[in-house]
N, C-alpha and C positions, 0 to 999 in steps of 0.2 A: 443422392447421398452426400456429395460434396457441398451442395447448397445448405443442407441441414447442418453439416459440421461447421460451415462458415457462420451460420446464424448462431449456433451454440457458442462458438468461440467469441463472436461479437458480444453476445449476452454476458458471458463470463468475464470478458475484458471490461465491459462497462460496469459490471458488479464490483470488480476489484478496484477500479478507479473511483467509483462511488463510495466504497468503504474507506478508501484512503482519504478521500476528500472529507468525509464525515469525521474521521479521526483527526485530521490536520486542523479542521476548523472548529472542533469541539472546544468548549471553554475549559481547558485543562492546562496545567503547567507543562512547558516543553519537556522538562526532564521526565515527568510522569508519562507523557505521551510516548516518548522515545523508549522508555522502559516497557510500556505495553506493547509497542510494535516489536521490540526485540524478543519479548517473551512469546508473543504470538508466532513470530517466525521460527523461534526455537521449537515450538510445539509441532510445527510443520516440517521440522528436520533441517532448517536453515539456520546456521549459527553465524551471526555477524558480530563484528567488533563494534564498539561505540562509534568509531569514526565511519564505519560502513553504514551504520544506521543513519547517522547524520547526513551522509551523502545521499542515501536513499530518500530521506525526507526532503532534501533540497531538490532532487530530481522530480519527485512527485509534486512538490509545490510549483515548480516551474511548468510542469505539464498542465496543472490545473489553471494557472494564470494565463495560459495561451488562449 
């Protein structure tokens, strides 16, 4: 059971990173992208300020570049 959960978590983690990468590298203005990210997170019940979204984008970009 633990192995199945580990595989599921790995898959979900990869999906999240893949979606984030697709959003960050899509040909879209930065302001529009950040608005989309903020709106998407708000729908999931996560309310972030503009500064927090900017920090999140920087963290995701750094993870992708590694």
